[in-house]
N, C-alpha and C positions, 0 to 999 in steps of 0.2 A: 428175800429177793424182791425187787421192785416187779410190779406189774403195771404195763402202761397201755392206755387206750388210744389210738389215733382217730381224732375226729375231724373229718372233712367239712368244710363250710355247709354244703347242702344238708349233709346228715344232721349237723347241729341245728340248723334253722328248722328242719323238718320235725326233729325231736322236741324242741322247746315250744313250737306253735302248737303242737298236738298234745303235750303234757304239762305245759307251762302256763296255762291260761289263754293261749291264742286260739283255742278251739272250745273245749268244754267249760261252760261257766259254773261257777260254784256260788254259793250263797253269801261269800264274803264280798264287801264293797269293793275291796282292792282288786279282786279279780274281775268285777264288772268293769272297772275303769282300766283294766289293763290293755296296753297298746302294742300291737306288732311292730317289730323292729324291721326297718327297711333291709331288704335282701342284698346288701352290698357284700362285695367279696370279702371274706374274713381269713386271716392267716390260719393254717393248719396249727393244732396244738395237741399236747398229750396230757391226759388227766392221769395223775398216779393213783396207784392202789396200795398204800403203805399201812402199817400195822395201827389198829385202833385198840381202845380199852373198853372194858365192860363197866358202864358207869354204876351198876348196882353193888359193885365192890367198894365203892367210895362212901364215906361217912355221911349220914343224912340225919338232920334233927327232926324234931316232932313237927315243925312247921314246914317241912319238906326242902330246907336248904341243903345242898349237897356241897361239901367241901372239895374244891378242886386242887388246892395246895395246903399240905400239912404243916408248911413252915420248916421243914427238915429235909425233904427229899423231892426229887422230880418225878415221883410216881404219878404216871399218866401224862406226862409231858415229854415232846420230843422237838426236834428242829423241824421246820417247814422243809419239805422236800427231802427229808432223811429220816433214818429211824433211831438216831441218837439225839442227845442234846449237845449243841455246840459248846466248846469249853469256854467261849465269851460270856456264856450264862451261869451265874454262881448263886448259891445262897447265902445270904448275907443277913445275919441278925433276925431271921424269921421272915425275910423277904426275898423274892426273886430280883435279881440285879443283873442288868446288862452292863458289862464293864466298857465303858468308853474307849473307843480305839482311836478316835480321832480321824478315822478313815471314811467317814460317811456311811451311807446306807449299806448294811451287811458287808462293810469293807474290811472287818476284823479278819484276822488269818483263820480263825475257826469261829465265826459268827453267823449271822443269819437270824431270821425270825424264829420265834418259839411258839409252838401251838399245843393246846391240850387236845389229846388223840381220840376225840369223840366228836361227831357232827351232831349240832344241835338245830333245833327248829324254832320252837316257841318257848320263851323262857324270860327270866329275869336274871341278870349277871350283876353281881357286885363285887367291887375291888377298890383297893386304896393305891394311890400312885404318888410318887415323890420324883422330882427331877432336881439335877445339879443345875448350877447356873448356866445358862444359855443351852440347855438341852431339849432334845427333840425325840419323840416316839409316838406311838400310837396303839390303841386297841383295835384289832381288826375282827370283823365276824362274818359269817357266811363266806369263810375262805374255801376255794376250791384249789387243790394242790396241782399246779400246772408246771409240768417239767421245763426247767430253764427259765422260768419267769418268777417275778417276786410275788409275794402274797398279795400285795395291794392290786394286783392286775384284775382280781375277782371279787375284791372285798371292800364293802364301805368301811370307812375308818372314823373311830372316836378319837380325835387329836389329843395327844399328851404334849404339853409344851411349856416351856418358860416364857411367858408372853412378854415379860419386860425386857428379856435380853436376848431372844432368839430373833433373827431378822424375818422369818416366816411368818411371824405374828402380824406383820404390816403388808404381806404380800397377797395376791389373790385378786380376782375381779371385784369383789365386795369386801369391804372392811369387816375384819373379824372372821372370815371363813377359814382361816388357818390357825386360830388360836384354840386353846384348850377347850375339850368337850364339844367342839363344833364338828359336824359332819364335814370332814376335811375337803376343802376347795369347793363346798357346795352350799352349806348352810351355817351361819354363824350361831354360837351358843349366846343365848340372851335369857337372862342377864349373864354377863361374863363375870362369874364370881371364884375364879381361881385363886388359890393361895399362892404366896411367893416361892420361888425355888427353895428347896430344903425343908419344906413343910409338907405334910401328908394331906392330900385330897381324896375325898370320897367320890368314886365314879358308879354309875349304874347304866346299863343298857336293857331296855325292854324291847323283846321282839315277839310279836304276836300277830300271826297271819297277815304278814306284810306291814303292820304298822310298827314303826321303830321310834323309840323315845330315848334320848340321851339325858341323863341328869348328873348334875355336879354339886356337890356339897349340899345336898337335901333339896335342890330346886330343879324342876324340869326346865331343860334349856334348849332342846331340839326335839322337833316331832316331824315326821315325814312318812311316806307310804311307798313302799316297794311295788313294782310291777304295775305302775300306773303312768298315766301321762306327765304327772308331776315328777315322777323319777326319771323319765325319759328327758324332760325338759332340763333338770338339774345336770344330767350328765352332758347334754349337749352344750351347756354353757361352761363346763368345767374343763379341767386339764385332761379329762378322760373322753373327750367327744370323739366322735367317729373320725373327725379330720385329723385330730392329733395322736389318738392312741386306738386304732380300730379294734385291736384285740380286747383292750380293757373295755371299750365300750360294748362289744359282743357280750363279754362275760358278765358285766355289770348289769347290762340291760335285762339279763336273765338271771338275776343274782340268785345264788343257791342251786343252779342247775334245775333239773326236772323234778327233784325231790324237795326243793326250797329249803335246803338245809346247808350247814357248813361248819368248819372248825372255827374255834375262836383262838386269836393268837396276840402276842405281843411283838412290836417291831424293834429290830435293831437298826438304829439311825445313826450309830457311831458314837452315842453319847451315854453318860452315866444316868440311869433311870431305874427305879425301884417299883415293885408291885408286890402286895401283900394282902391278906384277908380276902382271897378269891373264892367266891362261892356263887352256886347257880340254883335257881328254882325252875323245874320244868312245868310249863303252863299247858301242855297237851291234855 
């Protein structure tokens, strides 16, 4: 059964300012640079407490890499905001495949985003991805499960896109900020080295004490720092600004919540996309 916690605006702000870098300083540069968010009214929301898995039960190699997807089963995976895997997600020739519904984001009859049911903090995540012509998806991280809200409301996104054929590639306030491997709608991936639709790309996300790096096909293409003035500035210029999306701004400003950790997930955007060779190395 789902457990939910109702968080009012004042309680949220007090929690984050005392536990998330607004009060006590740490030795990390990111915490030293952290900026308190203005106390504007924030919509109430519910955080969900759904089943998680014991990471120690998953295969781990001598270098510390943990296999998150065995190529055969959805062991460890479930839908965002649910305790089962949506039927729109299938296993196809050793890859996780979201079947294109043509109905847009989470529009399939039994679709929605897919997450690995364990919260991560400091890590390196490796994966491969492939898109159909004109397809759109994303890898989201630091996800908090918010009842009735999409996963991106709380999570930065490593964009997955057919740059040549999807219109999103040309949108946004700055050229390239919605192309593959970009921090979606905030930082463009440079260089932009994605392979065409139908070909496999190698992706990597490093998260370490607030420093985030996106890599694509062997090259680092994005770097930024959570919980800093840089991060607040990026949010304020994006579609997740306080004026446009006050709840997203609140959650993303305090990305990862008081424990600064969250789920990793794949986005159902209504298009055919595949993921495989998914593994993680814990950096704690």
